[in-house]
N, C-alpha and C positions, 0 to 999 in steps of 0.2 A: 355437518358444518363445512363451510368453504375451506379449502386447503390452500395455503399460501405456497407458491413455488418460488424458491429463493435462487438468486444467482449463485451457482455452485463454485466451489474451489476445485478447478480441474487439474491443478498441480499443487504440490506442497508450498510453492513460493507465490502462488497467485493471490493478489490482493484486490485486483479489479480487472475487468475485461470489457470487450466490445460485443454487444449483442448484434452480431453481423446479420443474421437472417432468421425470421420466424418461419417455420415449416408447418405451423398450424395457425388457425384463425379462431376468433371467438365463435363459440357454438360447436366447434369440432369435438368429437368424442375421442379420447385417448385412453390407452391402457398401458400397463407397465411394460417398458421396453421400447415404446414408440419414440422415434426421434422427433423432438419438438422444435429444436432451434440449433443454429450454428453459432458458436461463441468463440471469439478470438481471444486467446490468452496472450501473454508476453512472448510466446514462442510459436504457437500453432493455432490453427482453426480446428475446433473439435465439435463433434455432435453431442448434444445434450439430450439424454433420454428421460422419459417420464418414469417415475417410480410408483405412482399411484394411478388409479383409474378414475375417470370422471369426464366432465365436459368443461372445456375452456370457457370460463365465465367472463373473464376480463383480462386483457393484456395490459400490464401496468408500465412496461418499458418498451418504447417504440423501437422498431427495427433500425439498426445503424447507430444506436446510442453508444457513445464511448465513455470510458471511465466509470462503468457501472461497478460499484463496490460489491465484494462477496457478501452474501446474505441479504442483499437488497431484494425486496419482493418484485419479481418480474412478471408474474401472472398469478391468477387465482383460479383454482380448479373447483368445480361444483360436483358434489356427489349426488346420488339418486335422490330425487324429491326436492332438490334445491333449485332456486331460480336466480337470475341476475340481481333481483331485488335484495337478496341476502348479502350482497357484496357491498362493502363500503367503498369510499372513493379516496382512500388514504394515498398520499403521494408515494412514489417509489424511492424509499430511503432505506438504508441498511437497518436491520433489526438490532436494536441496542441490547446489550447484555443486562444493563440495569440503568434506571433513570438517574440523572445527576442530582445530588442532594441539594445543590444550590439553585436548581432550576425552579422558577416560579410555577406554582400549580395552576394549570389552566382549567377553566370551567368545563364540565362535561359537554361534549358536542352531541347534538341531536342527530346521531347517525345510527343505522342499524348495527346491532351488536354482532361482532365477529370474534369468536373465541380465539385468542392468539395461542400459537404453539409454545410450549415451554422453551426457554433458551437452550441453545446448543450445549449439551453436556460436555464435561471434560473428564478425563481419566485421572487416576491417582498421580500421574506424572504431569498433570496440568495441560496435556495435549487435548485438542478439540476432538470430539467424537462426531463423525459425520452420520447424520440420520435424517430421514424424511420428516416433515412436520407431523404427519399422521403417526409415524412410529414413535416420535417423541411424546405425543399426547397419550398414546396407548401405554407407553412405558411409565409415564407420570401417574396415570390412573391406577396402574397395577403395582407401583412402587418398584419397578424393575430398574436396575442400574445398567444403563446402556454401555458404560465403559467395559462391562464384562460380556457383551454380546458381540458375536462375529457377524458382520453384515454380508448379505448375499447380493446387494445391489451393485450398480456401476461403481468401480473404484473402491469396493468394500463398504459402500454406504449401507446403513441399516434401514430396512424397509419394513412395511407392515407385517409381512409374512414371518419376519425374524422374531417378532415380539408377541404375536398373537397367542402362542401357546405357552408363554412363560409366566411365571409368578415371581414375587419378590424373593422367595426362598431359593429360586434357581440361580440368582445372581447376587451373591453377598456383596454388600456395600463395601467399597474400597475407601479407605481414609486418605485423603489427599495430604501429602507431606507439606508441612509448613515451609515455604521457601526461606532459605537463609537470607539474611540481609545482604544486599549486594554492595560490594565495595564501590565507592564513587568512581565513575569512569573518567579517564583523562580526556580533556577537551581535544576534539579532533579538528585539525586545521582545515579550514575551508577556504575556497577561492573567493574572489569578489562576487557580489550579487549580480543577477542578470541586469538589473537597471544600471549598476555601476559600469558593467562591461559595455552596455549599449551606449552609455554616455560618452565612452572613449571614442566611439565611432560616429558621433553626430556629424552630419554633413557628408559622410561617405556612403556610397551605394553598397547595399548588401541585401541579401535575402535571408529572412528568418525561417529556419526549418524547425517545425514542430517535432518534439520528441515523441515517438510512439512507445508502446509498452516494451518492445524488445530493446530499443536503444536505452531506455531508462534502466532496464534490468542489467544490461551489459555494463553500463556506467557504474551502477551500484556495486555489482559483484566484483568487477575488476578493481575498483577503488578499495573495496574491502580486502581483496586478495593481496594487493601491494602493501596495504597498511598493516595487515595482521599475519600474513604468511612470511616467515623468514626464508626468503629465496637464497639459494646459492647456485652457481652455474658451473657445469662441466662441459668441456668441448673436445671433440675428436674429429679427425678427418678419416673418411671411410673410402676405400678404393672400390669402385663399382664394376670394373671390367669383367670380372668373373660372373657377376650377377647379370650384367647386360647380355653376355653371351648365352648364359643359361636361360634367361628370359626369352631371347630370340628363338632358341631351340624349342622351348615349351610352347610358345605362341604359334610356331609353325605346325606343331603336332596337334594343337587345339583348334586350328582354323575350322575344321569340319564341324566342331561343336559350337562355333560362333563365340568362342571365348578369347578375350585378349587381355592378358595380365599387364598391369601397370607396375611401375617401380614402387608406387605407394602400396600396392597389395603385398609386395615382398617386405616392405618396411613394417606393415601391420603384423605380418606373420613373425618377423624377426623379433619385434618387441614382445609379442604374446609368448613366444618360446623363452625369451630372456627372463620374463617374469616368473616362469616356471623354474628356470635354472637358478635364479636368485630370489627365492620365495620371500625372504625377509623384506624385499623391496616392493612386493606386491601388497601394498598397504595404504590405508587412508587415515587421516586425522579425524577423530570423533570427539573433540572437545576435551574430555578428561581421560581419553584412552586412545589406543591405536587399534584399528581393525585390520587383521591380516586376511586377505582374501585367498581362497583356494583356486578358483578359476581365473583365467586371464581375460578380464573384461576391458577391452581397449576402446577408448573414445577417439574419434577423429574429427578435427575441426573442418566444417564445411561452410564456405562463404556463401551468403545469400544476399539479396538486395536489402540493404539497411542493417545488416548484422551478420550473425553466424550461429550455427548449431554445432553441437558436438554429439552426434549420434554414437551409440555404444554398440560395439560388436561383442556380444557375450560369447564366452567359451571360445575365443579366437584361436587358442592354442590347439584345439581339437579339430578345427575346420581346415579343409584343403584350400590351397591358393585360389582355385576356381570358385569355391563356395564363398570365400571371403570377398572375392572380386564381385560376384553377383550380388551379395548382400550389401556391399558398400555402394554399388551403383543404385540399388533400390532405395537405400536410406538417404543418399545424397539427393536423388530425384525428388523424393517426398519432402525432404528438408527444404528444398528450394520452393516447393509449393506450400510450405508450412502445413503439412499434413501428418507430421510425426506425432505419435501419442507420447505423453510424458515419460512412460517407462522406457521409451526408445532413445531418449537423450539424457536420462538421469542415471547416476551410478557409475560404475567403472572405478578403477584405481589409478589409471594412467592414460595420458592423452598424447596425440600426435598432431602437430600443426606443420603443414608442408607448404612452404611458399616458393619452393624450387621452381615450380612451373611458371612463376612470375619473374624469374631471373634473379631472385634474391640469393646472394652467396651465403649469408648467415645472419641470424638474428636471435634474440632472447625472447622466449614466449612466457606469458604470465600463467602461473598455475591456476587451474580451475578447481577451487575447493569443492569437496574435501580430498581431491586427488593428491597423491604423494609426489607426483612428478609429471612433467610434460616434455616431449622431445620436439625441438624446433629443427626442421629439416630444410636445408638450403639446396641450391641447384648443383647438379653434377657437372663439373667443368674439367677440361683438359689441363693438367698441370704437370710440370717436371717433378719426378720423384726419384729417390735413391733406392735402387733395388737391394735385395738381400746380399748380393756380392759387391755392393758399392758402386755398381754401374748406374749411370743416369738413364732414365726412361721417361716416357710420357704415359700418364694414366688418367682415367676419369675419376675425379675425386669429389666427394660430397662432404660438405662441412655440416656437422650437427651440434646442437647445444642442448644439454639436458638441464632443465630448470628443476630444482629439487626443493622440497619442503624439509628444512633441517629438523623440524620437530618429529618427522617420520623416518627420514633416511639420513644417516650421517655420511660424511665425505667418502670414506672407504667403501661403504656399501653402494653409494651412488656410482662410484668409479667401477665397481664390479658389475653393476647393471649395465652401464654404458659399454664396457668392454664386451659383455655378452652380446649386446645388440650389434656391435661392430663385427664380432666373429661370425655371427649368423649371416650378416649381409655379405661379408667377404668370402664365405663358404656356403653359398646358397643351397647346394645340393644336400647339405646336412639337415636342412629344415624339413626335408621330405622323409627323413629316416624315422 
C-alpha cells in the first residue's frame, strides 16, 4: 500500500517548516538513507532522508512552501507493484490524532482506498514516539508497543527494520500515567494587537517586515525567559593586560600553524574551567529538578542575519585554546549559513554573549532556558585603576555581567562562579596547567 511521507520534526521545538527544495521528483526510486529534500526549520536548513524504499508516486507539497505543519503529508511513496492510480488526491494537511466529535460526518468520497498509518504513538510519559508510517503499521499489526523500541533511523526514528523481528511479548505495554489536573494558569499580559498597532501609524510611511520562523522562535523564547526565569545580575570589571600580552606571545608562536587566538577564545576557556572549579553552578533547570552537568558544555551566541544561534562547544574544559578557536570558527561559519544540526545548538548549561567587538561597554543578557546563567561581555577599554600599592595606573578593563537563574544558582554561588572566571582571565597562564 502507498506510504505517506510526513513533514518531519527535525528538532524538538519544530512545529512547522519550509520545504525549501525537493531533491527527487515523481517517478524517482529511493531507498533508505537517500536525501529527498531540504527543509528549513526555525534555525537551520537540513536534509531530509528517506526511511523506506519505493518510488515517489506523488509530491503533495510544492517546493518553496512555507509554514508546512509537522506531520503534514508532503509526498506519497509507492511500493513494488503499486501505481500512481493507487494514490488518492487528499490535500496536504496535518494528520489529525483524532476526529473532532462535533464535526459533521461527511458522506464517503468515491476515491481509491488508501490505508492510513496508525497515529503517532506516545510513551508512558506522554511524549511522541517518532516512527515511519510503515513501522507504525507493522507495529500495530503485531501489537508491538513502539514506546519500548529503540529507533535506528535518522534522529532516532523507528523504521521498518526495527520492528520486523519483534512480537508483542518483546515490548510489554506501558501504562500511561493519568495527568494530574493542571492548576489554572495566570493570565499572561499581552501587548496591543497587530491591527491596533498599525492603526496608530495610519498615514505614516513604514515597511512591514514578515516574521520568519527564527524571529518567531526568538520572540517566543525570550518572552518566556523574561516572564518565567527569575533573573538576577552580578557585575565585575576584569583587567586584561596580562591576557593581551599572553595572547600576543601565543599568536606569534602559532603563526606557522595558521592559528590566531581571539580574546573570545580565552573567555570560552575561562568559563569552561570555572564551571569545573565551581561544579554546583554547572547546572540547568529541568522543571521539577536541577540537573548538574559533569562536562563544561559552553554555548556562544553568534549573530546572523535576522537572528542568532547559540552553538555549543561540548567538553570545552578539555580542549586546547587552538582547538576551541578552530571549532568556534567552524560553528560560527555554519551558523551564518544556517547549516547547523540541532544537536550543535541545543544543550549546554552556560552561555556567553560578547558585544565588546561592537563597542558596547556593558549590558545584561537574557538567559537561554534551560541554562543556569549567561555571561554578557563588554569591550576592553583603557581605564585608570588603583594598583595594589595604592598607585594610579592605566589598565585595559573589560566589564562583564553574569545573568543568573535564581532557581538554579543562589547569589553566593553565582559570585563564586564569576570570581573564578575573573581569576582565570587575569591569570591566563593558569588555564594551560
